[in-house]
C-alpha positions in Angstrom: 11.1 7.5 6.0 14.8 7.1 5.2 14.6 3.7 3.3 12.1 4.5 0.6 12.5 5.8 -2.9 9.5 6.0 -5.2 10.2 6.0 -8.9 6.6 6.1 -10.0 3.1 6.8 -8.6 1.4 3.6 -9.5 3.7 1.1 -7.6 4.6 -1.1 -10.5 8.1 -2.5 -10.1 10.9 -0.3 -11.4 14.6 -0.3 -10.8 15.3 1.8 -7.7 11.7 1.7 -6.5 12.3 0.4 -2.9 11.0 0.6 0.6 11.5 -1.1 4.0 9.0 -2.8 6.3 9.6 0.0 8.8 8.7 2.7 6.2 5.6 0.7 5.2 4.5 0.7 8.9 5.0 4.5 9.0 2.9 5.0 5.9 0.2 2.7 7.2 0.1 4.4 10.6 -0.3 7.8 8.9 -3.1 6.5 6.7 -5.0 4.8 9.5 -4.7 7.7 12.0 -5.4 10.5 9.6 -7.9 8.8 7.3 -9.8 6.2 9.4 -12.5 5.8 6.8 -10.0 3.9 4.6 -10.9 0.8 6.6 -14.4 0.9 5.0 -12.7 0.2 1.6 -9.8 -2.0 2.6 -12.0 -4.5 4.4 -14.2 -5.3 1.4 -13.6 -8.8 0.3 -13.9 -9.5 -3.4 -13.4 -12.9 -5.1 -14.1 -14.5 -8.4 -14.0 -18.0 -9.7 -13.2 -19.0 -13.3 -15.8 -21.0 -15.2 -14.4 -24.2 -16.6 
């Protein structure tokens, strides 16, 4: 990953906190191949509606 600089661990926007689509694909591939159970959590759909 040559186009990524993390400035914090929580991902909230900060100057200089950048990445590229290619680096995101590398991170995603590592996550999915080395931790396949992650799909059990990332496929859960949650939704809420506001009462009016």
